[in-house]
LUMLUMMAR-694742 format. One record per residue (C-alpha): residue in one letter; x, z, y. Coordinates in steps of 0.2 Angstrom, whole numbers. Example, Ala and Ser with C-alpha at 12.3 -4.5 7.8 and 13.67 -1.06 7.14 Angstrom:
BEGIN
("A",(62,39,-22))
("S",(68,36,-5))
# end
This chain:
BEGIN
("M",(39,286,258))
("R",(53,291,246))
("G",(47,309,246))
("K",(34,303,233))
("G",(48,297,221))
("A",(50,303,203))
("L",(52,321,200))
("I",(62,323,184))
("M",(66,341,178))
("P",(84,344,171))
("V",(87,339,153))
("P",(82,354,142))
("D",(97,363,134))
("D",(91,359,116))
("E",(93,340,119))
("P",(110,332,115))
("V",(117,326,131))
("A",(135,322,137))
("P",(142,336,147))
("L",(145,325,162))
("E",(127,318,163))
("R",(121,336,161))
("R",(132,342,175))
("I",(126,328,186))
("A",(108,331,182))
("G",(110,349,186))
("V",(119,346,203))
("A",(105,334,208))
("H",(91,346,203))
("E",(100,360,213))
("L",(101,349,228))
("R",(82,344,227))
("T",(76,362,225))
("P",(81,368,243))
("L",(76,350,250))
("N",(59,352,243))
("G",(58,369,253))
("M",(65,361,269))
("L",(52,347,268))
("A",(37,359,265))
("L",(43,370,280))
("A",(45,355,291))
("D",(27,350,287))
("R",(21,367,291))
("L",(31,367,307))
("L",(23,351,313))
("D",(6,359,311))
("T",(10,372,324))
("P",(11,371,343))
("L",(27,362,348))
("S",(35,354,363))
("D",(38,335,362))
("E",(57,339,361))
("Q",(54,351,347))
("R",(43,339,337))
("Q",(56,325,339))
("Y",(69,336,332))
("I",(59,341,317))
("H",(54,323,313))
("S",(73,319,313))
("M",(76,334,302))
("R",(62,329,290))
("A",(68,311,289))
("A",(86,317,285))
("A",(80,329,271))
("R",(69,315,264))
("H",(84,303,263))
("L",(94,317,254))
("H",(80,320,242))
("A",(79,302,238))
("V",(98,301,235))
("A",(97,316,224))
("T",(82,309,214))
("D",(92,293,211))
("V",(107,302,205))
("L",(96,312,193))
("D",(88,296,187))
("V",(105,288,184))
("A",(110,302,174))
("R",(95,300,162))
("L",(98,281,161))
("Q",(116,284,156))
("E",(111,297,144))
("R",(97,287,135))
("S",(81,277,139))
("P",(71,285,153))
("R",(57,296,149))
("L",(41,287,156))
("E",(27,298,161))
("M",(12,287,156))
("G",(-4,288,166))
("P",(-17,278,176))
("V",(-9,265,188))
("D",(-20,260,203))
("L",(-10,245,211))
("G",(-22,244,226))
("E",(-18,262,230))
("I",(0,261,227))
("L",(2,245,238))
("S",(-9,253,252))
("D",(1,269,252))
("L",(18,259,253))
("G",(12,245,265))
("A",(8,256,280))
("P",(25,264,282))
("F",(34,248,278))
("S",(24,238,290))
("A",(28,251,304))
("R",(46,250,300))
("A",(46,231,300))
("A",(37,231,317))
("A",(50,243,324))
("Q",(64,231,319))
("G",(55,216,327))
("I",(51,208,310))
("A",(35,205,300))
("F",(30,213,283))
("R",(16,208,272))
("I",(9,210,255))
("E",(2,195,245))
("M",(-8,199,229))
("A",(-13,185,219))
("P",(-31,183,214))
("G",(-35,191,197))
("V",(-21,204,197))
("P",(-29,219,188))
("N",(-30,235,198))
("H",(-32,248,185))
("L",(-18,249,172))
("L",(-8,261,162))
("G",(10,264,165))
("D",(21,276,175))
("P",(15,276,192))
("V",(29,286,200))
("R",(42,275,193))
("L",(33,259,198))
("R",(31,265,216))
("Q",(49,270,216))
("M",(54,252,210))
("I",(44,244,223))
("E",(51,255,236))
("N",(69,251,231))
("I",(67,232,232))
("T",(57,232,248))
("D",(69,245,256))
("N",(84,234,252))
("A",(76,219,260))
("L",(71,228,276))
("K",(89,234,278))
("V",(97,217,279))
("T",(83,207,287))
("H",(84,207,306))
("E",(73,192,310))
("G",(59,183,302))
("E",(49,192,288))
("V",(49,202,272))
("V",(35,198,260))
("L",(30,207,244))
("Q",(22,196,231))
("V",(12,203,216))
("T",(6,192,202))
("S",(1,194,184))
("A",(-1,185,168))
("P",(-9,190,151))
("D",(4,197,139))
("S",(-8,201,125))
("E",(-26,205,123))
("N",(-23,222,130))
("R",(-7,220,140))
("V",(-3,212,156))
("C",(14,207,163))
("V",(14,211,182))
("T",(28,204,193))
("F",(33,211,210))
("V",(45,200,220))
("V",(51,203,238))
("N",(57,188,248))
("D",(66,190,264))
("T",(74,179,278))
("G",(90,189,279))
("P",(108,183,275))
("G",(105,181,256))
("F",(119,186,244))
("A",(133,176,252))
("G",(148,177,240))
("D",(140,190,229))
("D",(134,186,211))
("P",(116,193,212))
("E",(118,199,194))
("D",(132,210,199))
("L",(120,219,211))
("F",(111,228,196))
("A",(127,237,191))
("L",(129,255,196))
("F",(137,259,213))
("T",(137,241,217))
("Q",(132,234,235))
("G",(131,217,242))
("V",(142,211,257))
("Y",(128,214,269))
("A",(122,231,262))
("Q",(119,244,275))
("G",(120,262,269))
("G",(114,268,252))
("A",(124,273,236))
("G",(122,257,226))
("L",(110,265,214))
("G",(93,257,218))
("L",(94,240,209))
("A",(102,248,194))
("L",(87,260,193))
("V",(75,245,195))
("R",(82,236,181))
("G",(83,251,170))
("F",(65,256,173))
("A",(59,238,171))
("E",(67,236,154))
("A",(60,253,148))
("M",(43,246,153))
("G",(45,230,143))
("G",(51,219,157))
("G",(66,215,167))
("A",(74,212,185))
("F",(81,197,193))
("A",(88,191,210))
("G",(94,175,218))
("N",(95,166,235))
("L",(81,156,242))
("P",(83,138,245))
("Q",(77,140,263))
("G",(88,155,266))
("G",(86,173,262))
("A",(85,182,246))
("S",(73,185,232))
("V",(73,201,222))
("G",(60,207,209))
("F",(55,214,193))
("S",(42,212,180))
("V",(34,226,169))
("A",(22,225,154))
("L",(7,237,157))
("E",(-8,241,146))
("R",(-25,238,153))
("D",(-34,255,156))
("P",(-48,256,142))
("A",(-54,273,150))
("Y",(-57,265,167))
("Q",(-76,263,170))
("P",(-82,259,188))
("A",(-95,271,194))
("F",(-106,257,199))
("P",(-114,242,191))
("A",(-104,226,187))
("A",(-105,213,200))
("N",(-117,202,190))
("D",(-130,217,190))
("A",(-131,218,209))
("A",(-145,206,211))
("P",(-135,196,224))
("L",(-143,184,236))
("R",(-135,169,229))
("N",(-142,161,213))
("D",(-124,159,205))
("G",(-121,178,206))
("Q",(-108,177,220))
("L",(-109,183,238))
("R",(-100,175,252))
("I",(-92,189,263))
("L",(-83,188,280))
("V",(-70,202,282))
("A",(-65,205,300))
("E",(-49,216,298))
("D",(-33,215,308))
("N",(-22,226,297))
("P",(-14,216,283))
("I",(-13,231,271))
("N",(-32,234,272))
("R",(-35,216,269))
("V",(-26,218,253))
("V",(-36,233,248))
("I",(-53,225,253))
("G",(-48,208,245))
("T",(-44,216,229))
("I",(-60,226,228))
("L",(-70,210,232))
("D",(-61,200,219))
("Q",(-65,214,207))
("F",(-84,212,211))
("G",(-82,193,209))
("H",(-87,189,227))
("A",(-79,175,238))
("H",(-72,181,254))
("D",(-64,174,270))
("M",(-52,185,281))
("V",(-51,185,300))
("G",(-40,196,311))
("D",(-51,199,326))
("G",(-69,199,333))
("A",(-67,182,342))
("S",(-62,174,326))
("A",(-77,182,317))
("L",(-89,174,329))
("K",(-81,157,326))
("A",(-82,159,307))
("I",(-100,164,307))
("A",(-104,149,317))
("Q",(-97,138,304))
("V",(-102,146,287))
("D",(-117,155,280))
("Y",(-112,172,275))
("D",(-122,185,265))
("L",(-112,200,272))
("I",(-99,204,285))
("L",(-87,218,284))
("M",(-81,223,301))
("D",(-67,234,307))
("K",(-69,244,322))
("K",(-53,242,331))
("M",(-47,224,332))
("P",(-37,214,345))
("I",(-46,202,357))
("L",(-64,208,353))
("D",(-67,225,344))
("G",(-79,228,330))
("L",(-93,236,341))
("S",(-93,222,354))
("T",(-93,209,340))
("A",(-107,217,331))
("R",(-117,218,347))
("A",(-114,199,349))
("L",(-119,194,332))
("C",(-135,204,332))
("S",(-140,196,349))
("L",(-138,178,342))
("P",(-155,168,343))
("D",(-155,162,325))
("E",(-154,168,307))
("R",(-136,173,309))
("A",(-142,189,318))
("R",(-150,194,302))
("V",(-133,194,292))
("P",(-130,212,288))
("I",(-114,221,295))
("I",(-105,235,286))
("G",(-93,244,298))
("L",(-76,249,293))
("T",(-67,263,303))
("A",(-53,276,302))
("G",(-63,288,312))
("A",(-74,300,302))
("F",(-83,309,317))
("A",(-102,308,317))
("H",(-102,300,335))
("E",(-90,286,329))
("I",(-101,281,315))
("D",(-117,282,326))
("D",(-109,271,338))
("F",(-106,258,325))
("L",(-124,259,319))
("A",(-131,258,336))
("A",(-121,242,339))
("G",(-130,234,324))
("A",(-121,239,308))
("R",(-132,243,293))
("A",(-119,255,286))
("V",(-102,262,289))
("V",(-87,265,277))
("T",(-73,276,282))
("K",(-55,273,278))
("P",(-45,274,267))
("I",(-58,263,259))
("S",(-63,268,241))
("V",(-70,256,228))
("R",(-85,267,225))
("A",(-89,269,244))
("L",(-88,251,247))
("W",(-98,246,232))
("S",(-112,259,237))
("A",(-113,252,255))
("I",(-114,234,249))
("D",(-127,238,236))
("D",(-138,249,248))
("V",(-137,236,262))
("L",(-141,221,251))
("G",(-155,231,243))
("E",(-163,234,260))
("R",(-161,216,264))
("R",(-169,210,248))
("L",(-184,222,252))
("A",(-186,214,269))
("V",(-186,196,263))
# end
């Protein structure tokens, strides 16, 4: 959602700045001020009783205001890039949270276009770093938004990888690959210039990729683009981020959990149909050092547990083919040791009766969404602690 983009205040009067850039920044700021009010009022209106027609009108107005706000933000950022290196607002960067926040609306948008969207995070990508989270989110939005605009069949894939840059710094790379028309006769390098758009561009002011490159370079990285051999385009950027020395998990390290396996690693089955939630859960389990397999429905979960000895099952409530409650009941009724494998339910519903339904179906604990590291760790530790006492 671009409404969460960078909010940069106008350049202070005591800073030396070219008159044109100052005027541009001032105009952009003046545009954003009433737009902020419009967005806030639209949100308030949506919380009041409205007819379906009125609600549709307000949603349309809010979408238009968000678009204008995003353009004004881009213009303001361009003015600062032209003036000097951008001022980065350093702080904690939670990659899992950023990808989860962005993944849901992008997945919905892709589905509406009849294409697929997914996020692939490589194993070992650190979740907690130091950088400018607002800029980073904006950069990911820009390259993904461009890909979705030109892709009308196939898929758009956001890939996240990392490599050590130094003892305390990590180079993180974000690449969006699409199955669109590619860059045709365009020179991909030219697309990073201000006010430049590709042949197949649809809408926009030609600012997004220029901002991506400017911010990436300010963060010790760079931006790149090119055509894929199989068709489509690839656009990405890399940034150098510091490891967060202040981050201390509010739970024991994975090796202190007294797991059931002698090698200190659990084998966990995750039954979850939402690709974004898979990324979040997989990232958390990787952080704990546990092996995990992913399935997208209850029927697949039953097949998986018949083939592999799992220590634990994380089970989503709402899944296609066979939902989480039915799957939990089926697992608990098995006539062998598989019935003893503990289940932790995952649900977006936080009402007491929804949690009680999962527990009645056989789950040992329930974690509500959005899933937090602390909540998932606590549930795993409690459930496995109970099992160790019962053995």
